[in-house]
Steps between C-alpha positions, in 0.01 A plus 500: 500500500195582285204656679147456381344846461151376585623345828692816580194722439279259703736513796518879484119525497478252792752708696307827432172346610643345815676823596167684503403276796847491672531139384222398742332175381187582697465847347562361150237232552245758626569708182442194283169432679396864459577491129298184454180658620535819291211557264561428138696186565360198333563175690483176310376178653512170320290193556677236709670236293380143534769265631650250261525151643823324415535128558757415769714303256522800269624744766871592483713307740242237582543132434205300391618197697555686830287375795247739639 
């Protein structure tokens, strides 16, 4: 079976990272939080998108003649 080298590399890196914290999800999460607040990291924030109103008859799976 063919193996994707990118997937293989990604899984190896994930295993190395997790093993630094004894595979503890809490420790990994704390490390992620610590990295986010490090200086020099630029966080990007986008303006909220305006909702698009779609008529009920145009929604997938709806029937225009169905009672409400």
